[in-house]
N, C-alpha and C positions, 0 to 999 in steps of 0.2 A: 426598384426593390432590391435590397441587398440581403443575401444569405451568407452566413459564415459557418463553415464546417471543415472537418478534417477529411482528407482523401487517403484511402488505404493504398497498400502496395499494388493492388490490382487496378487502381484508378477509379475506385468507387467512392462515392460520397457516403458519409455516415447515414444510417437509416433515417434518423430524425430529420436531417436536412433534406434528404431525398423526398420525404413525405411533404415537407413544407414547400419545396420547389414544385412538386407535382400539383399540389393544391393551388398554388398561385398560377401555374401555367394553364390550369383548367379555365381560368377566367378569360383566357385568350382563345378558347376553342373556336376553330374555323377561321382564325386570322393568322397572318404571318407574324413571326416574332424574330427579334434579334437578341442573341445571348452573348454576353461578354464575360469571360472568366479571367480573373487575375489573382495573384497571391494576396492574401489578406495582410494588411499592415495596420498595426494598432496606431491610432492617432493620439497625439498628446492630449492630456487632460485639460479641462477648463482651469483647474487649479494651477497646473504648470504654466499655462498661458497667462493667468492673472499674476502669478509670481514674477514671470519674466517682464511683462509689460507694466506691472504695477509697482515692482520693487527694483529689479536689476536695471532696467532701462532708465527710469527716472533718477536713480542715484548716480549712475554714470553720466547721464545728461547734465545733471547739476554740476558735477565735477568738471566736465569739459566745457560747460557753457553752451551746450546744444539744446535744441528742443527735442522732445521724445522721438519724433519721426527721424530727425537727423541722426540721433544716437543709434536707433534701431538699424537704420540703413548702413551706418558706419560699421557696427558690429557684424551685421550679416555679410557685408563685403569682405571683412577680415576673415571670418570663420566659415562662411558658406560659399566661397568662391567656386565657380565652375569654369569651364573653358570659355575663353573670350569668344565673342561673336565672330564666326569665320568670315562673314561678309564685311563688317565694319571694324572689327578689332575691339569693339566696345567691351568693357568688363561686364561680366554677368555673375549672378549668384543664384543659389537655390533659394526658393521662396520658403519661409518657415512653415506655411501650412502644408507643404509637401514633405516635411520631415516626419518620420515616424517617431514613436515614443523615445527610442534610444538615441536617435540622431538629435532630437530636440534637447534631451537631457545632456548629451555631450556638448551641444552648442551652448547651453546655459552655463554648464560647468566651465567652459572655456572663457566665457564672458566674465564669470566670477573670478577666475584666476587672473585674467587681465586686470580687473579692478584691484585685486590684492597686490599685484605688482606695482601699482601706482598709489598704494596706501588707502584705497577705498575698501572698506569692510562691508560686504553685502551680507545682511543677516540670512540665516538659514530659513527655508520655507516655514518651518514650524515655529519660528520666532516672531513672525509677522502675520498680520491678517492682510493677505493680498487680495 
């Protein structure tokens, strides 16, 4: 179960979230539980995902002569690189599902700019049905 809420300066959850959490915890009465707290990050929308995989990637793949998987991997390795594996030295990248809304938007924008630099005009999201 996931609960999303704001924490105030005293470290208290907003009342509505506290009530939801307490109600849920009652279902575990008498049993041990494990609780993990992390900062909430907005995930990219299905629409953004469809635009990237349905418009941006296929257009660049066609231009480069790649299949969609190859193109996605190439773009991700260019724009989402992280530190190489310390054991093998193999290149690594951040996985797109781990990107929050802003990171994914920045990534897609970088892909569109790269396309434009090579004369590939990617239509805006509102101009296509992705």
